[in-house]
N, C-alpha and C positions, 0 to 999 in steps of 0.2 A: 042706459037708454040707447038703443041702436039707432044708427043714422042711415037713411036710404042711400044707396050707392050713388044715385045721381046728385045727391046733396054735397058730396065730398068736394067736387070741383068748385061748386058755388062758394062753399065755406072758405076754401083755399084762396080763390080769386078775390073774395071780399076782404080777407085778411091782407092779401098782397096790395090791394087798393089803399087800405089804411096804412100799410107799410110805405107806400109812395108819399103819403102825407107825413109820415114820420121822418122821411128823408128831408122834407122841407123844414121840419122842426129842428133836426140835427144840424142843418146848415145855417138856419137863420137865428135861432134863439141865442147862441153865444155871441152873435153879431148885433144883438138887440134890434133885429128887424122884424117886421110884421110877418106872421106865418099865414096870413090871409091874402094880403095884397102887396105887390102885384102877383100875378099868376106865375106858374113855372116858366123858367127861361134858361137858355144855355148860359152857364157861368162865364164862358169865354166871349162869345159874340153878342150876348145879351138878347138874342132873338127869342121872342115869346114862342112857347111850344104849343101848337094846337093839340086838342085832346087826342087825336089819332096818333100823335107822336109821343104820347105820355101814358100809354097803356102799360101797366106794370109787367115787367119781365119781357113781355112780347115785343115791345118797341125796341128794347135794348138789343134783342136778338136780330130783329129785322134790320135795324140800323147798323148792325155789326159793331156795336160799341163805340159809335162815333156820332157827333152832331150832324144832322142832315145839312145844315147851312154852312158851317165853317169846317166840318170834318175833324174837329179836334176830338181826341178820345174822351169818352164818358167813363167815369170811374166805375169799376166793377162793384163798388160799394153800393150803388143804387139798386141793382137787381138783387144783390145779396140781402139787403135789408128787407126788400119786398118779399123775397122768398122766405126769409126767416120769419117774418110776421105772418105770412100765409100759413107756414108750417105750424106756428104756435096756435093760430086760430083753429086749425084742423085738429091738432093733437088735443087741445083743451076740449073741443066739442066731442071728440071720441071718448075722452075720459069722463067728462061730466055731463054729456048730453046737451040738449037745448034747454039750459037752465040759467037762472040768474047767477049761479056760481060761475058758469063759464064766462059770462059777460064781465063779471068782476075780475076774474083772474086774467082775462084777455086785456082789460084796461090796465091792470097792474103790470103784466109782462110787457105790454107795449111801452109803458112808461119806462121800464127798466131798459128796453132796447134803446130808447132815445138817450137816456142818461149814460149808458155804456159807451155809445159811439161819440157822444160829446166829450166824455172823459178821455177817451182814446185820442181824440183830435186836439183838445185844448187843456187836458188835465184839470178840468174844473167840473163841478156838478152844480148847475145853476140853482140858486135858492128859489127861483120862480117855478121850478118843478118840484123840488124835494119838500119845501115847506107846505105848499098846498097839498102835496101828496100825502103828508103825514095825516092831515085832517081827512082827506077824501078816503084813504084806505083804512082809516081807523073805523070805518063802517063795516068792516069785514064780517062782524057777527050778524049783520042783516042778510048777508048773501051766502056765507059759508057755514053750514050747519054745525061743524065740529069746533068752530071758534066762538068763544064767548067774549063779552066786553072786558072781563078781567084779564083774559089772555092778551087782548089788544093793548090794554093799559100797561101791563107788565112788559109786553114786547117792546113798546115804544121806549119805556124807561131803560130796559135792559139793553136794547139796541144802541140808543144814543149814549147811554151812560157808560157802557163797556168800552166803546171806542174812545169816548172822551177821557176815560181814565188811562187808556193806553197812550193817547196823545199827550196827556198831561205828564205821565211818568217819563215818557221819552224826552219831553222838553226839559223836565227837571234834571234829567241825567246828562243830556247832551247840549242843553241851552240852544236848541234849534228845533224847528217844527219838523216832525217826521210823518205827520198825517194831516191832511187837510180837513177843515171843518165840513166840507161837502160829504165826505165819507161818513162822518158822524150822523149828519142829518139823513143820509141815504139809509143807513142801518136802522135809524129810528122809524123811517117810513116803511121799511121792510118789516120791522117788528109790529107795526100797526096792522099790517096785512096778514102776516103768518103767525103772529102770537109769539110768546116767549120760547116755546119749543123750536119754532122755526128760526128764531134769532140765533139760538145756540147752534143749530145745524148750519145755518148760513155762515156764521162767523168761523166755525171749525172748518167746514168744507171750503169756504172762500179763501181761508188762509192757506189750506193745502194747495188749492188751484193757483193762488197767487205765487206761492213758493215755486211750484213746478213751472208756471209760466215765466217767472223771473229767471229761472235757470236756463230755460229754453232761449229766452230773449238774449241773455248774456252770451250763450254759446253761439247763437246765430250772428250776433253783432260783434262778437269778440270783445265785449266790454266786461270788465271784472270790477268796475267801480262799485263798492258796496253802497254808495249813495245814489246809484242809478235810480231815477224816478220812474216808477212803473205805476200806472193808474190802478187803484184797488177796486174802483167802482164796478168794472166789468166782471171781476171775479166774484164780488158779493152778489151781483145781479144773477150770474150764472148759477151760483149756489142756491139762491132763493128760488129760481125756476126749477132746479133739481128737486128742491123740497116739495114744491107743489105737486110734481109728478111722482116722485119716488121716496119722499121723506120718511114716512113710517116704515117702509120696507127696508130702506138703507139703515135706519136707526136700529131696527130689530136685528138685521144681519150683523151690524157692528157690535151690538151688545152680546150677541150669541158667540162671538169669537173671543171675547175678553175672558 
C-alpha cells in the first residue's frame, strides 16, 4: 500500500512524539515512578518544561543540547530515542501500509526500544513490561496474517524455554547465574509476537550480534574479563526487529549458502 508523500513527515513526527514518551518510560519505570505525573522536567534543576521546549528533536536542536534554565547538558539519548521511534514508525508504515499490522508491530518495537535502553542503563528488564507484554503480543494472530495462534504458543514456549535451559545449564556447570530471568521473559514475549520461526531467528542473530558487540565493547574499553556483564536484551530486540523487516529474506539467503 503506497503512502502519500505528504504523509511521511506526519508519520515520522508522530512516531517521534511517542518516542518522547518512551524516554519518560525509560527514565521512570526502573525508578518505580509514575510515567504520567508529574510532567516532563529537567533532571538537574527540576524546572517543568513547557510544551514548546519539549518538541521532539526540534527542541534539542534549538536549545543546542542544554537546558534553557540551568544550561546543563541534555543527553543525546533523548533525541536519539525520538528519532529511532520515528524511523520505526515510518519504516513499518512503508512496509505494511496503513494497517492493523503496522500498529501491532509499532507497539511491539516501541516496547523493545524501552526494554533495550532500560537494560543498557540498569541491566534489568522490568517484569512490569515483559510479563504483560507476553499476554498482549500473544494476540499477534489477530493482527499479522502469516502468524497463527499455534505459532504464538510454540513461540512463547520455545523462547522462554530455550533461554531457561541455557541459564539452567550454565548454573549447573558454573554454580552461578550467567543469564538473568529478564532475558528469558523477553524472549518469551518476542516469541508471542513473531512465532517460533521468529524466535529461532532472534536467538541465532541476537547471539551473533551479542558476540560481535561484546568484542567491540571489550576492545573499546580494553577489558578482557570473560565475566564482563553485557546486557543481552538490546541484541535480542535488534534481532527481533530485523526479523520483522527482513526475516524470510535473510533465512532464505542463509539456507541458500549452506
